[in-house]
Every structure is written in C-alpha cells, then in structure tokens.
C-alpha positions in Angstrom: 109.9 185.3 248.6 110.3 183.8 245.2 110.2 185.8 242.0 108.7 184.4 238.8 112.9 184.0 237.0 114.0 181.8 239.9 110.5 180.1 240.0 110.8 179.5 236.5 114.8 178.5 236.7 114.0 175.8 239.3 111.5 174.3 237.3 113.9 174.3 234.0 116.7 172.6 236.3 113.3 169.8 237.6 112.9 170.0 233.9 109.0 170.4 234.5 107.0 172.6 231.6 104.8 175.0 232.9 102.8 177.2 231.2 102.1 181.4 232.1 98.9 180.2 234.2 100.4 177.2 236.3 103.6 179.8 236.9 101.3 182.1 238.6 99.5 179.6 240.6 102.5 178.0 241.9 104.2 181.1 242.6 101.7 182.1 244.5 101.1 178.6 246.5 105.2 178.5 247.4 105.4 182.2 248.6 102.3 181.5 250.9 104.3 178.3 252.1 107.5 180.4 252.6 105.2 183.3 254.5 104.0 180.6 256.7 107.3 179.0 257.6 109.0 182.2 258.0 106.2 182.9 260.7 106.8 179.2 262.5 110.6 180.0 262.4 110.0 182.8 264.5 108.4 181.5 267.1 110.2 181.3 270.3 110.1 178.0 271.9 112.5 178.4 274.9 111.5 177.1 277.9 108.7 174.7 275.8 108.7 171.0 277.0 109.5 168.5 273.8 106.7 166.5 273.3 106.9 162.8 273.0 106.3 161.5 269.8 108.8 164.1 267.9 112.2 163.0 266.4 113.5 162.1 270.2 110.5 159.5 270.4 111.4 155.8 271.3 109.0 152.4 271.4 111.4 151.8 274.4 110.7 155.0 276.4 107.1 155.0 276.1 106.9 151.5 277.5 105.7 149.9 274.3 106.3 146.4 273.8 109.2 145.9 271.1 109.7 142.6 269.1 113.1 140.4 269.4 115.4 141.4 266.7 116.8 138.6 264.4 118.1 137.9 261.0 116.2 136.8 259.2 117.3 135.9 254.9 114.4 136.5 252.8 114.4 134.1 249.9 111.2 135.7 248.8 112.8 139.0 247.7 114.8 137.0 245.2 111.9 135.3 243.9 109.8 138.4 243.4 112.6 140.2 242.1 112.9 137.2 239.6 109.1 137.2 238.8 108.9 141.1 238.0 111.7 140.7 235.7 110.2 137.7 234.1 106.6 139.8 233.5 108.4 142.9 232.5 107.7 144.1 228.8 111.3 144.2 227.8 114.6 142.9 230.0 118.1 142.6 229.0 120.6 140.2 231.3 118.0 140.4 234.4 117.8 144.2 234.0 114.7 146.1 233.3 114.4 148.3 229.8 112.9 151.6 230.3 112.6 154.4 227.1 115.5 156.4 227.5 114.3 160.3 229.3 117.3 162.2 229.4 119.3 163.3 226.0 122.5 164.1 228.2 
C-alpha cells in the first residue's frame, strides 16, 4: 500500500503537481489497483494450461497465413520527415526547436 508521502515523492520525481484533493483520489485509486494486483498474484495457476493468444502466441502456430518477409527501403519516410521539418514553426540544421522544459 502506498502512503501519501510516497505518492508525493513519486509525483515530485515525475514533475507532477497535485492538489491535496487530487493526491487523495490518486492515492485511493492506486491502492485499489495495487490491492487487486496483489489478489491476482495469489491465484494458483498450477495445472492450468495457457490459452493461445498470450505472450507465447504466434501466427504460424495458429495456422494463420503469413506475409513474405522482404527488405523494402522506404524513401517515403525521409520525404515525410523533410515535410515535417519544413512545416515546423522553428527549426535549426534539420532539427526541430522546442521550448526548454527542464531547468537542470
């Protein structure tokens, strides 16, 4: 379970300003999520076969048609990047200039 001090520390690290009301609501919501995850972790899955479609799922194993792998140099990507740079409000040497957001 998270306490208010820990959550405030995380918010500070993430550079997020939270009002007391937001902090209380977020603390309640996060603790409910952590409680649920704790319950899920305790479920005994011994003897339960994995379902297809999970992390071990592959299209080949399911018998789905596969496309042919091929190397295709896509010049369109470079063209799109140049269009973005051309239309961006501020650029310098093909880099996008944005406002500074971190003081360190």
